[in-house]
Residue, then its C-alpha position, 0 to 999 in steps of 0.5 A: m281843211p280838205a287836202e284839195i283845198q290846201d293843195n290848190g296853190l294857196r301856199e305858193i301864191l302866199r310865198r310870193y306876198p312879202t310880209g313884215v317880220t315881228i316878234v310879239t312879246a308878252l309875259l308867260d307865268g311872269k317871265p318874258w315870252g315871245g314869238t316871231m310872227n308875220s300875221f300882223t296888221s293895222v285895223s283902225l286909227d280911231p280907236p288905235l287898233i292892231a291885229i295879230f293872228v296866233m296859233e290857238k294852242g301856242r304859248t304866245t296865246t297863253a301869255i297874252n290871255q294871262t296878262g291881257k297885254f302884248v308888244v309887237n316889235i317891228l324887226k329891222f333888216n339885220q335882225e334875222k337871228e332874232a327872228k329865227q330864234f323866236a320862231s323856234d320851238n326848240v329854244p328854251d330861252k328865247f331871250l338868250d343873248v337878246s337885249y330888251r327893256e321893259s315897257s311900262n307894263g313890264i312887257p319886253i321891247i326888243e332893243g335894236s328893232l325899228g319900233y314897237i307897238e304896246c297894246d292892251l287886249y281889246d278883243a279876241k276871236k277864234i278863227s280856225d286853229h288861230i286866235m285873232f287878238l285885237g290890241k288897243v294901242t297904248r304906246s307906239e314908237v319908232t326907235i330907228d329909221e332903217e330898212a325893215l326885215v321882210f319874209y318873201r319866198r321863204a327867205f328873210r330879206s330887206f327892201t332897198g330903194t323905191v319903185 
């Protein structure tokens, strides 16, 4: 993308758009793998589809492609440590000191998260330097009814109250 397009204020306006924080988990070479993401959205209720957008050359992309399965873990307000740990490329064991259980497909579900969405890969499409993975929801569950962790203006936050 040309520099003039990158510098037109897009980053600044996107920093002002709050997003939820998730950890997408999968299996990479048969071992638990995961990465922090906020590029996640609902697509359809019939059939139940969600979408995530992952760096094309990342290990999460490789993991999802290997098994065709993944889990989106929705983080709660006090899971900033987990979000940072899974976001770092310098952490050799992303699951160090993180409690999880396995889904019916063996994919990690982060304990203490608000809930999770377990998916089979429905479709994938390359978009610039990312892959859009469409997941067909096979199981979803709200595990805790608390405040969500959000990312806003380059910081982790939570919402309190209503408008």
